[in-house]
Backbone as CSV, one residue per row, in Angstrom:
resi,resn,N_x,N_y,N_z,CA_x,CA_y,CA_z,C_x,C_y,C_z
1,MET,0.678,-20.832,0.886,-0.420,-20.209,0.181,-0.158,-18.712,0.058
2,PRO,-0.222,-18.162,-1.155,-0.029,-16.721,-1.295,-1.135,-15.949,-0.574
3,ARG,-0.756,-14.813,-0.020,-1.702,-13.981,0.712,-1.663,-12.573,0.156
4,VAL,-2.841,-11.975,0.029,-2.983,-10.575,-0.363,-3.537,-9.836,0.837
5,LEU,-2.815,-8.815,1.273,-3.300,-7.985,2.372,-4.187,-6.880,1.801
6,VAL,-5.340,-6.694,2.415,-6.259,-5.619,2.044,-6.356,-4.725,3.276
7,LEU,-5.656,-3.613,3.225,-5.498,-2.749,4.388,-6.365,-1.506,4.247
8,ASN,-7.052,-1.171,5.305,-8.005,-0.075,5.300,-7.750,0.884,6.439
9,GLY,-7.805,2.170,6.130,-7.559,3.209,7.106,-8.818,3.669,7.834
10,PRO,-8.753,4.874,8.397,-9.765,5.351,9.333,-11.174,5.442,8.750
11,ASN,-12.099,5.095,9.597,-13.540,5.205,9.365,-14.102,4.186,8.388
12,LEU,-13.257,3.356,7.799,-13.775,2.395,6.830,-14.562,1.262,7.474
13,GLN,-14.424,1.082,8.794,-15.271,0.120,9.486,-16.723,0.598,9.461
14,ARG,-16.950,1.831,9.054,-18.297,2.409,8.989,-18.911,2.324,7.593
15,LEU,-18.209,1.665,6.658,-18.809,1.483,5.333,-20.176,0.824,5.491
16,GLY,-21.107,1.256,4.690,-22.457,0.716,4.741,-23.396,1.552,5.588
17,THR,-22.829,2.287,6.560,-23.662,3.150,7.400,-23.223,4.609,7.346
18,ARG,-21.980,4.863,7.042,-21.474,6.238,6.979,-21.809,6.839,5.614
19,GLU,-22.572,7.890,5.612,-22.935,8.595,4.389,-23.199,7.629,3.223
20,PRO,-24.239,6.805,3.324,-24.484,5.816,2.264,-24.691,6.437,0.892
21,ASP,-25.127,7.698,0.852,-25.285,8.374,-0.441,-23.935,8.673,-1.081
22,VAL,-22.870,8.689,-0.290,-21.516,8.937,-0.801,-20.740,7.629,-0.936
23,TYR,-20.775,6.792,0.111,-19.936,5.597,0.181,-20.672,4.295,-0.121
24,GLY,-21.985,4.353,-0.306,-22.749,3.150,-0.608,-23.214,2.434,0.642
25,VAL,-23.854,1.284,0.428,-24.475,0.555,1.531,-23.781,-0.774,1.826
26,VAL,-22.689,-1.055,1.150,-21.950,-2.302,1.365,-20.996,-2.112,2.536
27,SER,-21.047,-3.021,3.493,-20.179,-2.937,4.671,-18.793,-3.501,4.360
28,LEU,-17.839,-3.186,5.220,-16.491,-3.727,5.060,-16.495,-5.243,5.237
29,ALA,-17.349,-5.756,6.112,-17.475,-7.212,6.264,-17.972,-7.846,4.969
30,GLU,-18.892,-7.175,4.288,-19.371,-7.684,2.998,-18.277,-7.624,1.936
31,VAL,-17.463,-6.574,1.968,-16.319,-6.489,1.053,-15.392,-7.672,1.302
32,ALA,-15.098,-7.963,2.572,-14.211,-9.084,2.912,-14.772,-10.397,2.381
33,ALA,-16.069,-10.631,2.567,-16.693,-11.869,2.095,-16.640,-11.957,0.571
34,GLU,-16.890,-10.844,-0.100,-16.843,-10.833,-1.564,-15.436,-11.129,-2.069
35,LEU,-14.431,-10.546,-1.417,-13.053,-10.787,-1.848,-12.647,-12.236,-1.608
36,GLN,-13.052,-12.802,-0.472,-12.750,-14.211,-0.208,-13.348,-15.092,-1.299
37,ALA,-14.595,-14.778,-1.685,-15.274,-15.576,-2.716,-14.641,-15.371,-4.090
38,ALA,-14.127,-14.182,-4.354,-13.555,-13.862,-5.665,-12.098,-14.279,-5.804
39,ALA,-11.434,-14.555,-4.697,-10.005,-14.900,-4.743,-9.805,-16.216,-5.482
40,PRO,-8.774,-16.281,-6.302,-8.473,-17.548,-6.964,-8.185,-18.634,-5.925
41,GLU,-8.422,-19.861,-6.299,-8.148,-20.982,-5.400,-6.691,-20.931,-4.957
42,GLY,-6.490,-21.103,-3.663,-5.139,-21.101,-3.126,-4.615,-19.732,-2.742
43,VAL,-5.427,-18.676,-2.908,-5.010,-17.324,-2.531,-5.821,-16.891,-1.322
44,GLU,-5.130,-16.505,-0.266,-5.774,-16.023,0.951,-5.894,-14.515,0.891
45,VAL,-7.039,-14.005,1.292,-7.262,-12.561,1.407,-7.348,-12.236,2.889
46,ASP,-6.490,-11.325,3.334,-6.441,-10.919,4.739,-6.828,-9.448,4.808
47,LEU,-8.111,-9.180,5.120,-8.606,-7.807,5.180,-8.516,-7.295,6.605
48,ARG,-7.931,-6.109,6.743,-7.745,-5.473,8.050,-8.165,-4.015,7.971
49,GLN,-8.559,-3.456,9.121,-8.914,-2.047,9.203,-8.396,-1.482,10.502
50,THR,-7.897,-0.246,10.442,-7.459,0.455,11.650,-7.683,1.949,11.487
51,ASP,-7.917,2.603,12.607,-7.969,4.059,12.629,-6.616,4.640,13.037
52,ASP,-5.635,3.777,13.267,-4.328,4.167,13.793,-3.279,4.156,12.678
53,GLU,-2.735,5.306,12.383,-1.744,5.447,11.311,-0.524,4.554,11.542
54,ALA,-0.059,4.480,12.779,1.131,3.673,13.078,0.874,2.192,12.827
55,VAL,-0.312,1.723,13.133,-0.655,0.323,12.880,-0.634,0.052,11.377
56,LEU,-1.206,0.951,10.596,-1.232,0.790,9.143,0.180,0.774,8.565
57,VAL,1.036,1.645,9.041,2.436,1.666,8.616,3.110,0.339,8.984
58,GLY,2.856,-0.148,10.186,3.423,-1.422,10.620,2.978,-2.577,9.746
59,TRP,1.713,-2.590,9.356,1.224,-3.652,8.469,1.915,-3.597,7.106
60,LEU,2.170,-2.401,6.609,2.892,-2.267,5.333,4.325,-2.777,5.468
61,HIS,4.956,-2.501,6.589,6.305,-3.032,6.822,6.274,-4.555,6.858
62,GLN,5.278,-5.126,7.543,5.142,-6.585,7.592,4.948,-7.163,6.194
63,ALA,4.138,-6.497,5.380,3.917,-6.959,4.008,5.224,-6.955,3.227
64,ALA,6.001,-5.883,3.368,7.282,-5.803,2.668,8.212,-6.918,3.119
65,ASP,8.261,-7.177,4.420,9.137,-8.226,4.954,8.693,-9.618,4.523
66,ALA,7.376,-9.823,4.398,6.833,-11.142,4.050,6.679,-11.338,2.545
67,GLY,6.887,-10.270,1.766,6.725,-10.382,0.320,5.279,-10.520,-0.108
68,GLU,4.367,-9.850,0.600,2.948,-9.960,0.305,2.420,-8.699,-0.382
69,PRO,1.703,-8.870,-1.503,1.122,-7.713,-2.177,0.020,-7.091,-1.323
70,VAL,-0.260,-5.812,-1.607,-1.193,-5.053,-0.776,-2.204,-4.321,-1.646
71,ILE,-3.438,-4.371,-1.187,-4.490,-3.475,-1.655,-4.735,-2.536,-0.495
72,LEU,-4.622,-1.229,-0.731,-4.634,-0.249,0.354,-5.667,0.836,0.104
73,ASN,-6.603,0.959,1.038,-7.476,2.126,1.060,-7.033,2.968,2.241
74,PRO,-6.202,3.982,1.983,-5.670,4.773,3.088,-6.670,5.730,3.710
75,ALA,-7.846,5.881,3.086,-8.890,6.766,3.600,-8.319,8.167,3.837
76,ALA,-8.624,8.776,4.966,-8.193,10.156,5.219,-6.676,10.313,5.237
77,PHE,-5.936,9.240,5.536,-4.475,9.330,5.529,-3.938,9.633,4.134
78,THR,-4.744,9.389,3.117,-4.367,9.636,1.726,-3.775,11.019,1.535
79,HIS,-4.333,11.983,2.207,-4.086,13.380,1.887,-2.937,14.023,2.658
80,TYR,-2.410,13.323,3.678,-1.377,13.993,4.475,-0.335,13.069,5.096
81,SER,-0.479,11.758,4.959,0.424,10.868,5.690,1.679,10.550,4.884
82,TYR,2.717,11.309,5.142,3.999,11.029,4.502,4.616,9.748,5.071
83,ALA,4.260,9.412,6.294,4.712,8.133,6.863,4.126,6.975,6.059
84,LEU,2.873,7.085,5.684,2.242,6.048,4.865,2.862,6.024,3.463
85,HIS,3.117,7.191,2.901,3.816,7.269,1.610,5.134,6.501,1.680
86,ASP,5.910,6.762,2.718,7.218,6.106,2.851,7.073,4.590,3.038
87,ALA,6.070,4.153,3.796,5.858,2.717,4.002,5.435,2.035,2.703
88,VAL,4.601,2.704,1.914,4.222,2.158,0.601,5.453,2.078,-0.291
89,ARG,6.281,3.095,-0.250,7.516,3.105,-1.060,8.435,1.939,-0.654
90,ILE,8.484,1.625,0.625,9.276,0.471,1.085,8.750,-0.812,0.441
91,ALA,7.426,-0.973,0.444,6.831,-2.190,-0.135,7.057,-2.252,-1.644
92,THR,6.796,-1.164,-2.342,6.989,-1.195,-3.797,8.473,-1.291,-4.142
93,GLY,9.313,-0.713,-3.308,10.755,-0.829,-3.512,11.249,-2.256,-3.361
94,ALA,10.489,-3.060,-2.602,10.809,-4.475,-2.441,10.225,-5.303,-3.591
95,GLY,9.648,-4.613,-4.577,9.101,-5.298,-5.745,7.666,-5.765,-5.597
96,LEU,6.984,-5.305,-4.563,5.601,-5.734,-4.325,4.611,-4.746,-4.918
97,PRO,3.519,-5.258,-5.486,2.478,-4.326,-5.912,1.709,-3.794,-4.710
98,VAL,1.444,-2.504,-4.725,0.554,-1.869,-3.754,-0.447,-1.065,-4.575
99,VAL,-1.699,-1.509,-4.552,-2.752,-0.837,-5.301,-3.567,0.001,-4.333
100,GLU,-3.585,1.297,-4.580,-4.379,2.231,-3.776,-5.819,2.198,-4.292
101,VAL,-6.772,2.030,-3.371,-8.179,1.944,-3.731,-8.967,3.008,-2.964
102,HIS,-9.898,3.624,-3.673,-10.839,4.557,-3.040,-12.240,4.233,-3.516
103,VAL,-13.169,4.182,-2.585,-14.553,3.880,-2.914,-15.142,4.988,-3.775
104,THR,-14.844,6.219,-3.430,-15.308,7.364,-4.210,-14.176,7.845,-5.118
105,ASN,-14.475,8.831,-5.934,-13.454,9.445,-6.774,-12.992,10.733,-6.081
106,PRO,-11.846,10.699,-5.408,-11.396,11.889,-4.688,-11.252,13.123,-5.576
107,ALA,-10.945,12.943,-6.841,-10.776,14.078,-7.755,-12.090,14.812,-8.008
108,ALA,-13.204,14.170,-7.722,-14.512,14.773,-7.952,-15.144,15.283,-6.653
109,ARG,-14.351,15.317,-5.581,-14.880,15.712,-4.275,-14.277,17.032,-3.812
110,GLU,-14.344,17.283,-2.519,-13.837,18.536,-1.974,-12.362,18.716,-2.328
111,ALA,-11.932,19.970,-2.403,-10.562,20.281,-2.815,-9.528,19.579,-1.942
112,PHE,-9.758,19.494,-0.636,-8.746,18.886,0.241,-8.585,17.388,-0.017
113,ARG,-9.558,16.761,-0.667,-9.481,15.327,-0.959,-8.793,15.031,-2.290
114,ARG,-8.491,16.041,-3.057,-8.007,15.825,-4.424,-6.542,15.454,-4.525
115,GLU,-5.773,15.701,-3.481,-4.354,15.351,-3.529,-4.085,14.111,-2.684
116,SER,-3.378,13.162,-3.277,-2.944,11.973,-2.553,-1.436,12.010,-2.432
117,VAL,-0.949,11.929,-1.207,0.496,11.815,-1.014,0.914,10.350,-1.105
118,VAL,-0.067,9.445,-1.157,0.209,8.013,-1.257,0.369,7.584,-2.720
119,SER,-0.437,8.141,-3.606,-0.441,7.719,-5.014,0.930,7.691,-5.676
120,PRO,1.798,8.685,-5.461,3.102,8.626,-6.126,3.952,7.419,-5.722
121,ALA,3.653,6.827,-4.568,4.415,5.662,-4.116,3.751,4.344,-4.516
122,ALA,2.461,4.395,-4.857,1.700,3.182,-5.167,1.988,2.699,-6.583
123,THR,1.720,1.427,-6.805,1.848,0.844,-8.134,0.775,1.395,-9.056
124,GLY,-0.438,1.548,-8.528,-1.562,2.062,-9.299,-2.682,2.463,-8.369
125,VAL,-3.699,3.116,-8.958,-4.827,3.629,-8.186,-6.123,3.241,-8.884
126,ILE,-7.082,2.765,-8.089,-8.436,2.493,-8.577,-9.374,3.322,-7.711
127,ALA,-10.153,4.190,-8.336,-11.010,5.093,-7.569,-12.335,5.317,-8.283
128,GLY,-13.382,5.463,-7.471,-14.662,5.886,-7.992,-15.607,4.777,-8.416
129,PHE,-15.251,3.524,-8.190,-16.100,2.405,-8.591,-16.808,1.761,-7.409
130,GLY,-16.954,2.502,-6.327,-17.574,1.941,-5.134,-16.711,0.819,-4.584
131,THR,-17.337,-0.084,-3.875,-16.575,-1.186,-3.293,-16.122,-2.185,-4.349
132,ASP,-16.639,-2.078,-5.575,-16.142,-2.929,-6.671,-14.656,-2.690,-6.928
133,GLY,-14.153,-1.527,-6.544,-12.736,-1.230,-6.727,-11.827,-2.224,-6.026
134,TYR,-12.262,-2.736,-4.876,-11.470,-3.745,-4.170,-11.324,-5.008,-5.018
135,ARG,-12.427,-5.442,-5.630,-12.379,-6.653,-6.457,-11.533,-6.418,-7.709
136,LEU,-11.665,-5.240,-8.300,-10.822,-4.919,-9.459,-9.347,-4.991,-9.082
137,ALA,-9.014,-4.460,-7.916,-7.622,-4.507,-7.446,-7.185,-5.940,-7.198
138,LEU,-8.050,-6.738,-6.589,-7.707,-8.140,-6.328,-7.484,-8.889,-7.635
139,ASP,-8.327,-8.667,-8.628,-8.153,-9.326,-9.929,-6.782,-9.003,-10.506
140,TRP,-6.393,-7.732,-10.425,-5.101,-7.312,-10.978,-3.942,-7.922,-10.191
141,VAL,-4.020,-7.831,-8.859,-2.947,-8.349,-8.015,-2.834,-9.878,-8.175
142,ALA,-3.966,-10.564,-8.126,-3.945,-12.039,-8.213,-3.362,-12.507,-9.539
143,GLY,-3.581,-11.726,-10.582,-3.022,-12.078,-11.882,-1.514,-11.967,-11.958
144,ARG,-0.908,-11.395,-10.945,0.538,-11.218,-10.913,1.229,-12.062,-9.840
145,LEU,0.451,-12.887,-9.156,1.032,-13.757,-8.130,1.792,-14.893,-8.790
146,PRO,2.881,-15.320,-8.185,3.626,-16.455,-8.748,2.795,-17.733,-8.682
147,GLY,3.021,-18.587,-9.624,2.362,-19.888,-9.586,1.376,-20.010,-10.631
């Protein structure tokens, strides 16, 4: 069964309660349930979250080794993690799609949030559509799965 990894960086376990006026009221558990329901038959969605940069890098390496596409919300790591940039480049270099997702539009926020060191390595970026961005990414990724 094909699997899509949905990887989330720091503080995203607080979706739904952290600054709801900025990030909305949908929790990460609700995002996971919505993605499971939206996934095409026979496609597994594996949603994970960590506050640890090394764990996130390790998951990207596992995805590259297993040939699994990734939806990635790097959160705060977006702006400074060259290790994450390199891990995304490994996955895309292996021919896998990696879609960077942001709940908010970083370009419309504070200056320090406007630069992504991850975006140049990603296949594409979806930002500013709230948690709907995850489903948009899944639709795109699932449409490119073999079978």
